[in-house]
N, C-alpha and C positions, 0 to 999 in steps of 0.2 A: 633959526627961522622957522625951518619945518614946524618944531613944535609948538611954537606960535600960532602957527594957522591950522593946526589941526585944533588946538583951543579956540580961535573964533570962529571953526568952523564947527565946532561942537554947541557953543552958546548958542549960535543961529539956529541949530535943531531943536534945543531947550525948549526954545520960547512957543513951538509950537505943540509942548503937550506935557503935562506934567509925569508920563510915561516916556521914554526914548525908545523908538524900536529903532536904533540905530540900521544905518544903511552905510554901506562902504564907500566912503566920498573919495573919488581918485584911487588910487591904489595903495591901501595900507601896507607897512613896511614889512619885514620879516628878522626884525630886534629891538630890542629894548628902545633904542638910540631912531628907529625912524616908523614906532608904531604909531598907531591912529587914536589920539583921545578918544573919549565916547560922551565927556561933558566936560563943565567947568565945576561940580560938585561931586559931594559922593553920596548925596540922598537920593537922588530921582531913580526911580524902579526901571530897569532896565531887561526887559522879556526878550529880547531877540536882538541877533545883530547879522545883517543879512549883506552879501557881497559875492564878486566872484573871483577866482582863481586865474592866471593864466597859466599858459607849461611852467613848467618848474619853479611856481609861486608857491608860496606861503602869506597869509598875512595874519597881523598880529595887533589886538587892541586894548586899552586900559580899562580895566572893569574894576569894581571895588566889594569885596566882598565885607560883607559886616558879622555874620556870623558863620563857620566854615560847616556847622553842621546843617544850615538849610540850605546851601547851594548845590548848584547842580547845572550841569551846561549840557548840553545832547544837541546833534544834527537831526534836525527834520529830516523825514526819511521822502515826503514828497515836493518839497522845495529843493532838497540837496541831493545832486545828479552824479553824485562820484563816490566812491570806496574813501571817506574819510579819515583822517585823526584830528583829535583834539589835545591841546599840552599845555599847561598851566605854569607861567614861572613867580617868580618874587621881583619885587621892583627895582632888585639888582641883575635879573635876566638870570638866578637861579632856577633850575629842574624843580619841580613842584610836585605834581600829577600829569601821570599822560593817560592815551584809550586810543584802541582803532576800532574795536567792534564789539564791545559790550551791551550797546543799545539793542542788538539783532541784527542779523546778516552784515550789511556794511556799515552799520552807520553807528557815531561812536558817543560814549557818555563819560565825562568826568565827574565825582563829587567827593566827598570826603570819607568816606567808609573804610576806607584804608589809616585815614589820619594822616593824611599827608599837608594837609594846610594847617600851616601852626598856628594863625591866627587871624583875627582880620586885619584887613589892610589893600592898599593897591596891587593888584595883580595883574599882567598880561596875557589876557587867553588867545593862543593860538591854532590857526586851524589851516591841515596840510592835505593834500594827498596821500593816499598808501601809493608810493614808498615813500616820500619825500621827510626826512627824519635829521630832529636837531643833534648836532654835533658841541663840543667844547670847545673850550682854547685850544685844545691837543688835537682836534680834530678826533675826539674819541665819543663813543653813545654815552649818552646822557640819560639813557634808562635799559634795561635788559631784560625788561619785560613789556605788554604792551596793552594788559589787561584793567586800566584803573587802577596804574601801578604808579608808586613812590620813584624820584628821582633816584638812581645810586648816588649816594652818600660824599662829599667828596667833589664830585666831577665839575663842581663850579658853574658858570655861568654859561650858555648860549651864545654862539660866536658866528656856528654858518648853519648849513644845512645839505643835507646829500641826496641824492638818488634824483631820477629823473619822471617826469610826471605830466600828463597833458592836463587840458582846461577842464572850466568846468562851474558852475553856480551852486551858492551854499547857503544857509540859513542854521546861525545858531541860536533854542531855544534857551534860556536861562532863568535860574529858580534863585530865589536869594542873592542877586546880584545886582550891583546900582552902576550908574554911570560915571567916569572917573576922569580927572584929570592925567597926562601924564606923570610920573614918579622923575626926581630927578636924574641928571646923563647916569648910567651905573659905571661903574672903573672899568676902564678898556684891559684885554686882556693883558695879562703882564708878559713881560721881554722872553722868549723861549728861551728856558736854562738849559743848553745843549748846542748843538751842530745842526743848521737848517740847511737844506741841500740846494735850497735858492738864498735866503740872505748872507751865507757864510759862503757858501760854495760857489757859487754865482751863477747856479744853471743846472741842466741839468748832471747827474752822475752818469756816467757811460757805462755800458754793460760789457766790456772788456776788461781784461786786467791793464792795456796801456792805456785806457780811460777812464779809471776808475779817478776819484774825488779826494783828492788831497785833503786833511783834517784838521789841519795845523798841528800842535805840539800840546795840547793843555787838556788838563782831564777832562773827558767825556761821555755824561752819565745817561746822554739821548742823543737819538741822531733822527731827525725829523724829514720826511721827504713827499714825494709824491709817485706813485705808478701812472706817468700822464698820457699815454699812448697806450693803445693794443701792442703785445709785447715787450712793453718797458722791461728793461731792468736795471736797479742803482747796483754799483761796487762802490765802496768807499773804501780807504786806506786807514789801519787801524795798528795802533802799537799795543798790544797784550802784555802790560808789565809784572802784572801780579795773577799766572794761569791758576793759583789755587783757586782764587774767586772770581773768576772770567766767566758772564753770562753774556747773554744776547738774546731778547727775547720784544716779541712784539703782541704777546698775549697783553691784553688792556690798550693798546696800542691802536688799535683800527680793526674793521671791518671786515676785512679782506681776508681771503684766503690765501697767505703768506706761505713763502719759503724760504728760509736761511739757510747760506751757504759760505764756509769756510774756506779760506785759499792761505799756501802760505805763501812765499815770498816770490817763488817761482812761479806761484801761479796753479800750482797742483793742489788738489783736493784735502780735506785734512776731514771737515765736518758739517752733517747737513742735518737739518730737522723740516718736515714738511710742518706737521701737527704734534703741537706741545707734549712730550713725552711722557709727561707726569699726569695728563687729563687725560678723562677719556672721551669727551665732546670738545670742543671749540676749534676752526682751522686756523688759529694762529700757530707761531711757532718759538721755539724757544733751544738751544744751544747749548751747553757749557764744558768743562773738562771732567766730568767724572768718570771718564776712561783714560785720561793723563795722556792725550795723545799730544797735548797743547805746550810748549815752551815758549820765554818771555821771548817777542821779538815783532817783527811788522808783517801781519795778514792784509788779508783782501775780503773784507765781509760784505757778501750780496745778498739783496731782496729780488726776488721774484715770487709773482704768483701762480698759483698752481692752474694750467700744468704744465709751465714753464720750467725745463728742465736745463743743467748742465752738461755741455760736451764735450768731448774732448777734442783735441786738433784732426782726427779721423772723424768725426762726426756722431761717434758711439758714445752714448752714455758715460757722464763719470761715474755715477752713483745710479744704482738700479730705482726705477719707479715707485717698489712700495718695499718693504711696510712702509707707512705713511706715519706711522704716531712712533717714532722712535729715534733716537738720534746715534746716526751711521759713520762711520771712516766709508771710503770709497769702496765700492761693490761691484763696479758696473763693468761693461766688456771693454772700457778706457778706463779704469780703475789709476792707472798712473800714471795718463795725460796729464799735462798742463790745458788752463780753459782754452778752447777754441771756438766755442758760440754757444749757443743755446740751442733747442728744440721742442717742439710743443708748440703751441699755439693760446693765448690768452687775451678777452677783449676788456676785460675787466678794468678799471682805472680808480683812483681815490687814492686819499693821504695815508701815511703810515706814519709810526715812532716807535722806532727800537730803541728798548730801555738795555745799559752798560754798565757792567759793571769790571772795575780792574781792566780797564782799556782808558788810554788817552790817544790822542792824534799822531797822524805820523803821514809823511809826504809819501806819495805815491811813487814808485818806480819803475823800472823799464825790463822786465825778465827776458830771458830769452826766445825768441819768434818761435813758434811751432814750424818745425820743419816743413820744407815744400812736398806740398799733399802730391799723394799717390795718382797718376796722371787716370780722369779727366776731374779736371775743376774748372768749373763755369765761369767763372770769377779770374781766378790765379793765372789757368792757359787763355782760355778763352776770351781774357779783358774785357767782359760784361755780359750782359742779356740778352743767354740765344734767342734765337727768332724763334716764331712759330709756324713757317710756311717755309715750303723750297727755298724759297729765292734769299729765305736774313737767316737759313739753319746755320750753326756753329760748326764748322770745320775741325774735327778732331785730330790735330796735325801737329805737330813738332819737327823742326831742321833737324833735330838728333835721335827722331825715332824713324826705322825703315815702314814707311807706307805699305800695306796688304801683309807685313811680316812681325811688325812687333804689336802684340798682344795689347789691346785697352781691356782692364779687368773690371775699373768702377768709371764710374761718372756720377759727379756731384755736382747741384746746384742749388739752388733758391726761386721757389715761385715766388709770386707774387699775387696781389688777386686778380682772378680772370685770367691769369698767367699760362702760359704752354709754354715748352723748351723743346727744342729739334735740335740734333745732331747728325750730321753726316761719318757715319762707320763703316766698314768693308766687313763683310763675312765672306769668309773663303771657305766653309763647309756648312750649308745649312743645317746639316744633321746634328752636328755638334753646339748649332747656336742657343746661348741662352739670355735672357734681359731679362733681371728680376729686381724688384723691390722691398720682397718679404725678408723681415728681419734686420731690415736697415732704415726704413721709416715709418713716422709714426701716424701719418694719415693718409686719407685713403684715394691712393693711385691709380692713377691709368695708364697703360704702355700700348705704344702705337707703333707700327714698322709698315713704311711708306715704302716704294720705290722714288726714283728721281727723278720721273716724271710723276710725282705728286699723287699716284696712285694707291690706293690702301690693300699691305699684303696682311699682314695678323696683326691682333690687339688682344689684349684682356685686360678686364679692370678686376674681379676681385679672384685670386687663387689661393691663397689664406688669409682668413680673414680679410681685410682692408686693403691689402695687398696685392698688386699683381707679378704676373710671369708669361712672359711669351715664349716660346722656344717651337721646333719646326716639327713636334708630335702629329699635328691636322696638314701636312703636308701646303702649307701654302709659301713656302720660299722654296721657289724653285731652281735654279741655281746660285751660283759666287756673285759678288758683285758689291760695288756701291748702295748703301741704302741707309732710310732716314729713320732716325729715333727720335721719338717725341714723347713725351709724358706730361698728363696735366693730371690736375685735381677733377675725381668725381665731380659734377657730374658737366665736365666741358669738352664736347664730342666735335671732332670734325664733320663739316660736310661741303657737299661740291656747288656751283656756283647756283645751282637751282635750289640750294637751299636742305636738299638731301642727305640724311645722313650718310654713312659710307658702312658704317657697321650696323646689323638689326640685331646684335646681342652683345651683353658685355662680358659671356663665355669666349673660351680662349678661341677663335675663330679667325678664317679668313674674310677679307671685305666682301660684302654682300651689291655694295656699288660699284662700278668699273669707271665711273667719272674722277678725274683727281681731286684732290682737295683745295679749297677754295677760302675756307675761312674755318673759324670755329663759332659754338654755340655754346649756351647755357654761363649762367656768372655763379661765380667764384669766393672765397674769401679767401683771402692769401693765408699759402700752407705750409711755407719756411722752407726748411733743409729737407734735399732729399739724396737717395745713394741708388744709385743702378750697378748691382753688380753684373756683370758681364761674362759671358764664356762664348768662345770662336768669334770675337769682334778685334777688329783691324785698326791699327792707324792707316786714315786715307792721306793721300798728298794734297798739297798745296792749294791745285785745282776741284776736288772735292768731285762731283758727279761727273765732272770734266775730263778727270783723271782716267791713267790705267795702272793695271799693277804688272806692264812684263819690263818694268825699267827704264823704258822711254819716256813716261810720263808729259806726251807732246798732249799741249795746249792744241784745241781743234780737234781731236780726236777722236769726231762724234757717236763714231759708231766701235770704240774702243780696241781696235782692231791692234792697238801700239806704231800706227804712222798717220798719218794727215795728207790727206791724198783723193784723187777723183771723186772716191765712194763720201767719203766726208762730205764735199762742197756739192753735191749731187743732195744729199739729206738737207742741207741748210738751203739751196736753191726750191728744191721740192714744199719745203715748207716756209717760204719765206712770208712774212705777214701774219703765221698763226698768231695769235693773241690769249693770251691764259697760259694757269698749270697744265704742264704734262706737254706743250709742244716740241717734237723731235727736233733738233737744232738750235735751241738756245742755250748756248754756250755761255754765256755770260750771266744766266737766270735771272734774268729782269721781265720773265714772262711774254716777252716777244723775240720774234726770230725777227730780225732787220738789219741794217749795216753794218751795225758791230760784232753780231755774229758772224757773215759772211768773212768781214775783214780779220779776225780770229783765226779762222780756217786758212785766208790768202797770206797771210803775215807766220802762219806756221807750216805752210805747204814745204812738204817731202820730208818733214820730221818724221822720225822712227825709220825711213827708208833705205 
């Protein structure tokens, strides 16, 4: 029906003159099936086409070319207000010629100077804004050059467009072009001859061995899927039945900067390639058995986008980041570990095709889990996201660990967008205390130490590269006790209730503002996993800041003298009604000294005496 409507509209327009200066009616489609006709005959000269693109839009029109040698199409610099691209397709949607900036500046021009146009006939001319590009039925690019270039042979018909763009208006000036009705509907894209993540697999392939997508049992020549969100990784179970001819490649199957990873049935690393080892350019990947590491059996094939990297059970890399253009066995700090997660952040998305040889489908298994992480792990031991303020800080406490005696050598967690994680720890000897992300975390960290009342102690942004280290070399930590250790991504900083920063420099330094923290300022993207290595830090009691280290662990011991007595009662009474962080006597850390705190003292009165 839509194609008949365009024909009717075209007939009406042509009544108005012997030359058709075509103006887009409504919104022209972006594929041959939805393109806009420019006339009902192929004899009326067509000097121009005008229209407008909305965001992420492409407009396609039917034209007739009688003599390819005289044909030219160019965007008018005064009536086209964006960086244009022009595309020409034949009546079946196959790519013919494409140009980005040959007309000078940001203007486009296509012609038959490179003998791309095979002969007279109906064609489809399309206009897009740079960087909105034509993709074929396999989601592959149809051109490898953008300078009045012929399409790559064998890439087939246009099926979609990729890239995000803004809106704009345009005029295409034509020479040697005539009006045209729409051609017959071109053949649809053929069914995909391989395994499709969605249509065959039912949805997104997981990023862990336990959530890998099973792929049936038939021979598989290709896997098609999509990196659908930031930091996505897809893992597929495969059976390599002929190791001598095994290969997996994204070359020619995507424009994304991929990495391919092969893990054995236990989830341990076998091979990695980031950039094709047999090429000198290109960002796609290829792995094979040239090194003889592979025997027949079940494996897990993962595809990620750089710089997303496979990490072991302890959070370290299974493979070193470089060299990119090599095929490597595991060579990272956790080379012998099974896959435990992924580090590094990638915001790119898009479709990919992995071409395979020597492979058939396989059912995903359930290998042995990673061993329990060495304390402390935000999720495993803490049970969820650590809070970002004293009242919601995560207690580093376990029933089988002795408070103030058992050391905590590491804290592992994950930061989401604009996230900050705060932990309650005990420092026994300020001179020996160290907290560091150097060598353990890949993104730009900041470390902060606070007292239990929320006042700042010491902080650091960059100690080595973009990672942080705090210690007592600047004499900010004056006594043993319970403290709050926080980690944020640069540029997420603590502020007081007046919106003033607590630190004036990113260097290792004491807090310059004596007010307690009230909030955090600055917006950050999701950072991913971090590891804070610790020295001189210890577990706390299950009472956190209200606990003591003399063995009594009396709840209500405000002054931490090991007993609940008149002195604690007076602290609560003298501060009764105090509101906000840093109130002495706020035993339940709800930012208010009130009846609840008084009852804690009264119910525990006499404890430790």
